[in-house]
KEVO-791480 format. One line per field, with one value per residue (C-alpha): z, x, y. Coordinates in Angstrom, 1 decimal, decimal comma. Each point is the difference from the previous one (the first is absolute). Layout:
<recs>
up	[Z  ...]
east	[X  ...]
north	[Y  ...]
</recs>
This chain:
<recs>
up	[60,5  1,0  -2,0  0,7  -1,5  -0,1  -1,7  -1,5  -0,7  -1,6  -1,1  -0,6  -0,6  -3,7  -0,2  0,2  3,2  -0,8  1,8  1,8  -0,1  1,9  1,1  0,3  2,3  0,2  2,5  0,5  -3,7  -2,4  -2,1  -1,7  -0,8  -1,7  0,4  3,2  -2,3  -2,1  3,8  1,1  -3,3  0,4  3,7  1,1  3,2  0,7  3,5  -0,7  2,1  -1,1  0,6  -1,2  -0,8  -0,2  -2,6  0,2  -1,2  0,2  3,8  0,8  -0,1  2,6  -1,6  2,7  3,8  3,3  1,8  2,9  1,0  2,4  -1,6  1,3  1,2  2,1  0,9  1,0  -2,9  -1,8  -3,6  -0,7  -2,9  -0,7  1,7  3,2  0,0  -0,3  2,9  2,6  -0,2  2,0  2,9  -0,1  0,6  -2,3  0,1  -0,5  -3,8  -0,6  1,7  -1,9  -3,6  1,1  0,8  -3,3  -2,0  1,4  -0,9  -3,7  -0,2  1,6  -3,1  -2,8  -0,2  -1,3  -0,4  1,1  -0,3  3,6  0,1  3,0  2,2  3,3  3,5  1,6  2,0  -0,4  -2,3  -3,2  -1,1  3,1  -0,9  -3,8  0,7  2,7  -2,9  -2,3  2,5  0,0  -3,4  -0,2  3,0  -1,4  -3,7  -2,0  -3,1  0,9  -1,7  3,0  -0,6  1,8  1,0  0,0  0,4  1,1  -0,1  0,4  3,2  1,7  -2,7  -3,5  -2,1  2,2  0,0  1,7  3,1  2,1  -0,1  0,9  3,0  1,0  -0,1  3,2  3,8  1,7  1,0  -3,8  -0,9  2,5  -1,0  -3,8  1,4  2,1  -3,0  -0,6  -3,1  -2,7  -3,5  -0,4  -1,8  -3,9  0,3  2,8  -2,5  -2,6  2,2  2,0  -3,9  -0,7  3,0  -0,3  -3,8  1,4  2,6  -1,7  -3,3  -1,7  2,3  -1,6  1,2  1,1  -1,7  0,4  -1,8  1,2  1,5  0,2  1,7  -2,3  -1,9  2,5  2,6  -2,3  -1,4  -3,2  0,9  1,5  -2,3  -3,0  2,3  0,7  -3,7  -0,7  2,5  -1,2  -3,3  0,8  1,3  -1,6  2,9  0,0  1,8  1,2  1,3  1,3  -2,6  -0,3  3,2  1,6  -1,1  2,0  -1,7  -3,6  1,1  1,0  -3,0  -1,6  1,6  0,2  -3,5  -2,2  -3,2  1,3  2,7  -2,4  -2,6  3,3  1,1  -3,8  -0,1  3,7  -1,5  1,4  -2,9  -1,2  2,4  0,0  2,4  1,6  1,8  2,7  -0,2  -2,7  1,1  -0,6  -3,4  -3,1  -3,5  -0,7  3,2  -1,6  -3,5  1,6  2,0  -3,1  -2,0  2,7  0,1  4,1  1,9  2,1  3,1  0,6  3,8  -0,3  3,5  1,8  -2,4  0,8  3,8  0,0  -1,7  -2,8  -2,8  -2,5  -1,7  -4,0  -0,9  -3,1  -1,2  0,4  -1,9  -3,4  0,1  0,1  3,3  1,7  3,5  3,1  3,1  3,5  3,3  1,9  2,9  0,5  -2,5  -0,3  3,2  1,3  -0,3  -2,7  -1,9  -3,2  -2,4  1,8  -0,9  -3,4  -0,9  1,5  -2,4  -2,6  0,2  0,4  -3,7  -1,5  -3,5  -2,1  -3,1  0,9  0,1  3,0  -0,8  -0,8  3,5  1,8  -1,7  0,9  3,8  -0,2  -1,7  2,8  2,8  -1,4  -3,0  0,0  3,9  -0,5  -2,4  2,6  2,6  -2,2  0,1  -2,9  -0,8  1,7  -0,7  -2,3  0,1  -2,7  -0,2  1,7  2,3  3,4  1,6  1,7  0,0  1,6  0,0  0,4  0,9  -2,2  2,4  1,7  -2,9  -2,0  3,0  0,0  -3,5  -2,9  -3,5  -2,7  -2,1  2,7  -0,9  3,2  0,3  -0,2  2,9  1,7  -0,3  1,0  3,2  0,9  3,3  2,3  1,4  -3,1  -0,1  0,2  -0,7  -0,2  -1,7  -0,2  -1,5  -0,2  3,5  1,5  2,8  0,3  -0,4  0,7  2,0  2,5  -0,4  -0,2  2,6  3,3  1,9  -1,6  3,8  0,9  -2,9  1,2  3,1  -0,3  -1,8  2,8  2,3  -1,7  -0,6  3,7  0,6  -1,6  0,6  1,5  2,8  -0,5  -0,3  -2,9  -1,5  0,8  -1,8  -3,4  0,1  0,2  -2,6  -2,2  0,1  -0,5  -3,3  -0,5  0,1  -2,0  -2,8  -0,1  0,3  -3,0  -1,7  -1,3  2,7  0,9  3,3  1,6  3,5  2,3  3,1  2,8  2,7  -2,4  0,3]
east	[144,0  -3,5  -3,3  -3,3  -2,9  -3,5  -3,2  0,3  3,6  -0,3  3,6  -1,0  -3,1  -0,2  0,8  -3,0  -0,4  2,1  -2,6  1,9  3,2  3,2  2,6  3,8  2,1  4,1  2,0  -2,7  -0,6  -2,5  1,3  -3,0  -3,8  -2,5  -2,5  0,8  0,4  3,0  1,5  -0,1  1,6  2,8  0,4  -0,7  2,5  -1,6  -1,4  -3,7  -2,5  -3,7  -2,2  -3,5  -2,6  1,6  1,8  3,1  1,3  2,8  -0,1  -2,1  1,9  -0,6  1,3  -0,8  -0,2  1,8  1,0  -2,8  -0,8  -3,0  -2,6  -1,0  -3,0  1,7  2,3  -3,2  -0,5  -3,1  -0,1  -0,2  1,3  3,6  1,7  -2,0  0,7  3,5  -0,1  -1,2  3,2  1,4  -2,1  2,1  3,6  2,8  -0,4  2,3  0,5  1,0  -3,2  -2,4  2,0  0,4  -3,5  -1,1  2,0  -1,1  -3,8  1,2  1,5  -3,0  -2,3  2,3  2,3  3,6  1,4  -0,9  1,4  0,6  -1,0  2,3  -0,9  1,5  -2,1  2,6  2,0  3,0  2,0  -1,7  2,5  -0,2  -3,5  0,2  2,7  -2,7  -2,5  2,6  0,7  -3,8  -0,1  3,3  -1,6  -3,0  1,2  -2,0  1,2  -0,1  1,5  0,5  -0,4  2,5  -2,7  0,9  -2,0  1,0  -2,9  -4,0  0,1  -2,9  -2,1  0,6  0,3  3,4  -0,8  -3,0  1,6  0,4  -3,3  -1,4  2,3  -1,1  -3,7  1,0  0,1  3,2  -0,2  -0,2  2,9  1,7  -1,1  1,4  3,2  0,3  0,3  3,5  2,3  -1,6  1,8  3,6  1,4  0,2  4,1  -1,3  -2,4  2,4  3,1  -3,0  -0,9  3,7  0,8  -3,4  1,4  3,2  -1,7  -2,1  1,9  -0,9  -3,2  -2,2  -3,6  1,0  0,3  -0,2  -2,2  0,2  -3,3  -0,4  -3,3  -1,8  0,2  -1,8  2,4  3,2  2,1  1,2  3,9  -1,0  -1,7  2,8  2,4  -1,4  -0,9  3,4  1,0  -2,4  1,1  3,2  -0,3  -2,9  -2,3  -3,9  -2,0  -2,9  -2,7  -3,5  -1,8  -3,0  -1,3  -2,8  -1,9  2,6  3,1  -1,7  -1,0  3,6  1,5  -2,0  1,2  4,1  0,0  -2,1  1,5  -1,3  1,9  1,2  1,1  2,6  0,8  1,0  2,2  1,8  1,0  -2,6  -0,3  3,3  -0,4  -2,7  -3,2  -3,2  -2,5  -2,4  -3,7  -0,4  -3,8  0,1  1,9  -1,8  -0,1  3,3  1,7  -1,5  1,7  3,0  0,3  -0,2  2,3  3,0  -0,6  -1,2  -1,0  -3,2  -1,0  -3,6  -1,2  -3,7  -1,3  2,6  -1,0  -3,8  0,3  1,9  -2,5  2,4  -2,9  1,2  2,7  -0,1  0,2  -2,0  1,6  3,7  -1,0  -1,6  3,2  2,2  1,8  1,5  -0,8  0,6  -2,4  1,3  -2,2  1,5  -0,5  -3,4  -2,0  -3,9  -0,3  2,7  2,4  2,3  -2,4  1,9  -2,7  -2,6  1,8  0,2  -3,5  -0,4  2,0  -1,4  -3,7  1,1  1,9  -3,5  -0,6  -2,9  2,4  2,8  -0,9  -0,2  3,1  2,1  -0,6  0,4  3,5  0,5  -0,9  2,7  2,9  -1,2  0,9  3,1  2,1  -1,2  0,5  3,6  0,7  -1,2  2,2  3,0  0,3  1,1  -0,4  -3,2  -3,4  -0,5  0,8  3,0  3,1  2,6  -2,5  0,1  -1,9  -2,6  -3,3  -3,6  -2,3  -3,6  -2,7  -3,2  -2,0  -1,2  -0,4  -2,1  -2,3  -2,8  -0,4  1,8  -1,5  2,2  0,0  1,7  3,6  2,1  2,0  -3,3  -1,3  3,5  0,2  -3,7  0,0  3,3  1,5  3,0  -1,3  0,2  3,8  1,2  4,1  2,3  3,6  2,8  3,2  -0,9  -0,6  -3,6  -0,9  -3,7  -2,0  -3,3  -1,2  2,7  3,3  3,3  1,7  0,6  -0,9  -3,0  -1,8  3,0  -0,1  -3,4  0,7  2,8  -1,9  -3,2  2,7  1,7  -3,7  -0,8  3,4  -0,5  -2,8  0,0  -1,7  -3,2  0,9  2,6  -3,2  -2,3  2,3  0,6  -4,0  0,3  2,3  -1,5  -3,7  2,3  1,6  -3,7  -1,2  2,8  0,1  -4,2  0,8  1,8  -2,9  2,1  -0,7  -3,3  -1,2  0,4  -0,7  1,4  -2,3  0,8  2,3  1,7  3,9]
north	[50,9  0,2  -0,3  1,6  -1,3  1,5  -0,7  3,5  1,9  3,9  0,9  4,0  2,3  -1,0  -3,3  -3,0  -1,9  -3,4  -2,9  -2,5  2,3  -0,2  1,9  -0,8  2,4  -0,8  2,4  3,0  0,1  -1,1  -3,1  -1,4  0,5  -2,2  -2,7  -2,2  -3,0  1,8  1,4  -3,1  -2,1  2,7  0,1  -3,8  0,2  3,7  0,3  0,7  2,2  -0,7  3,2  -1,5  1,7  3,1  3,3  0,0  3,4  2,5  1,6  3,1  3,7  2,4  2,9  2,8  -0,8  1,1  -2,8  0,7  -3,4  1,4  2,8  3,2  -1,8  -2,4  3,1  2,4  2,0  -0,1  0,7  3,5  2,7  -0,7  3,0  -0,2  -3,5  0,1  2,4  -2,1  -2,2  2,7  -1,7  -2,8  -0,9  -1,6  -3,6  -3,0  0,6  -3,7  -1,4  1,8  -0,7  -3,6  -0,2  1,9  -2,8  -3,1  1,0  1,4  -3,8  -1,4  1,8  -0,9  3,0  -1,1  3,4  3,7  3,3  1,7  3,4  1,3  2,5  1,4  -0,6  2,9  -2,3  2,1  -2,5  -1,0  -1,7  -2,5  -0,1  -0,9  -2,7  -1,5  -0,2  -1,5  -2,8  -0,9  -0,3  -2,4  -1,7  -0,8  -0,9  2,3  2,1  3,5  3,4  2,0  3,7  2,5  2,9  3,6  3,6  3,1  2,2  -0,1  -2,2  1,4  2,0  0,5  2,4  0,3  4,0  -0,4  -1,8  3,2  1,3  -3,3  -0,3  3,7  -1,4  -2,8  0,0  0,2  -3,8  -1,0  2,0  -1,9  -3,4  0,6  1,8  -3,4  -1,8  -2,1  0,1  -2,3  -0,1  0,6  2,8  -0,1  -0,8  -2,5  -1,6  -0,2  -1,7  -2,3  -1,5  -0,5  -2,0  -2,0  -0,6  -1,4  -2,1  -2,0  -0,4  -2,5  -1,3  -2,5  1,9  3,2  3,4  3,6  3,1  3,8  0,8  3,6  0,3  2,2  3,7  2,0  -1,6  0,3  2,8  0,7  -0,3  -3,4  -1,5  1,1  -1,5  -3,3  -0,9  0,7  -2,4  -2,5  0,1  -0,4  -2,8  -1,6  0,5  0,9  2,8  -0,6  2,4  1,2  2,0  1,8  -1,8  2,2  3,3  2,0  -1,2  0,6  3,5  0,4  -2,1  3,2  2,2  -1,1  -0,8  2,0  -1,7  -3,7  -1,9  -2,8  2,7  1,6  -3,4  -0,7  3,2  -1,1  -3,3  -2,2  -2,0  -0,9  -2,9  -2,2  1,3  -0,8  1,8  -1,1  1,5  1,7  0,9  3,5  -0,3  2,1  -0,7  1,8  -1,9  -3,3  1,0  1,0  -3,1  -1,8  1,7  -0,2  -3,4  0,1  -3,1  0,5  -1,9  0,3  -0,4  -0,2  -0,9  2,5  3,3  -1,2  -0,1  2,9  2,4  0,2  -1,7  -3,0  -0,3  0,6  -3,2  -0,3  3,6  -1,7  -2,9  2,4  1,7  -3,2  -0,1  -3,0  0,6  -2,5  0,0  0,5  -0,7  3,3  -1,7  0,9  -2,2  0,4  -3,2  1,7  -3,0  -1,2  -2,0  0,9  -2,0  1,8  3,1  -0,8  -0,9  3,5  1,8  -2,4  1,7  3,2  -0,6  -1,5  1,3  -0,7  0,5  -2,5  -4,3  -1,4  -2,1  2,6  1,7  -3,1  -0,6  3,8  -0,9  -3,0  2,2  2,8  -2,6  -1,7  1,6  3,3  0,2  -1,5  2,7  2,6  -1,3  0,0  -3,7  -1,8  -3,6  -0,8  0,4  -2,7  -3,6  -0,1  -2,0  1,3  2,7  0,4  -3,6  2,8  -2,3  0,1  -3,0  1,3  -3,1  0,0  -1,8  2,9  2,4  -2,8  -0,5  -2,3  0,1  1,6  0,4  -2,1  2,8  2,8  0,3  -0,9  2,9  2,5  -2,4  0,0  3,9  0,7  -2,2  -0,8  1,5  -0,1  -3,2  -1,8  0,3  -3,6  0,6  2,7  -0,1  2,6  -0,6  -4,2  0,2  -0,6  2,5  -0,7  -3,5  -1,4  3,4  -0,3  2,1  -2,1  2,8  -2,1  3,2  0,9  1,1  1,5  2,2  1,1  0,0  2,9  1,8  0,3  0,8  2,9  1,6  -0,4  1,9  2,5  1,4  3,2  2,0  1,3  3,2  0,0  -2,3  3,0  2,4  -1,7  -0,6  4,2  0,2  -2,3  2,0  3,3  -1,2  -1,2  3,4  1,5  -1,6  0,1  3,7  -0,2  -2,3  -2,7  -2,8  -1,3  0,0  -3,5  -0,3  -2,5  -1,3  2,4  -1,7  -1,7  -0,1]
</recs>
């Protein structure tokens, strides 16, 4: 038995703060929660950890990210419109997937994240299963709780709608067509994807922290046939479906072309909502899309920093709240400050969701729910996101000294000050399944520096020759011209010579 004591304990978004509180943990689960005096009296022989002037609360949930421990800025790709930005990745080789994911997991833990959804995509190594298993091992070694998405796409890899791809290719010089043609195989076939999922479910059956979901990339990238098959297998085996949705102007235009009846209405017909489903971004959702999402029980994951940085605009946070949608938050490994500071990203999402008609305390409680229990729902995680007897002991402690600063008015609620001013630097403990992974500003991982060194090494080794990087930049500009000509993306240029 372990007892954690703190000046403030928050059970969940709806509960009052317990002053001088404590949480008892046994066998990786919450055993009790109450005042420190009550918990001490009930468990007099328990080991006690005093967290001092801190808020102990459910761990934060990063409900959409890709395991990229090094940001695109660090890898040499400036912020840009989404489609040209993605194309620049062709200027790098295939990295050590374990090294990047292990660093991403470390960064999340240091920033108070106890659980995440890993939206996997292919690096094009030619061995997708090996890539995915490397990420799985990284999360397992880190001790993080993770839902791992098995990715899939079968169309629109270069241009969407897919019908426009041939005409686009015809505009390219031979050397760019050669660069595209040299691309390595990415995802598995549809049958191969379902087979991989079966192997993973068998290999990790009963794992205490790792679970799986399907990750069809998004409507513009996945055929109706594939949606139907993946949804059927997900329903049969109780799996979730997580996908990108209406992230960019180009994707929204594609959805109008491919799904005139409404993209969610089509997915409904294909059986997607016969199992649990969540979708990231949703920036260009119409009023009809939002109403359909609410009707179908679709969980949304907002990614405010990523959406703003990649020229897609702000997610419709206020509209989601007004529609009664429960939504989570993800950093997308592209947060506003180009780090994994979850609390800062949560603050940005809260500002975007301000409403003159909603009381401030309700907005504050919504933010806490987004970061904890709603995020857990979007990541298909049960029995986490709250401090409740029998729930998983996934907890975070936030030091309150820095948020309070030199002076804090006695009338200012502690939670308001914490969400308005705290950052990842204020995380003093991260616990997953009753195991402390981070304490007092330092990871408990013995190999912390080696984790960072491995990421640096793979970044250096995968930097391709200047000619290939230049061709990737040319392809990026060609895609920009294509979407600008279609009047569906803003011109957003990067500095000349950036590669």
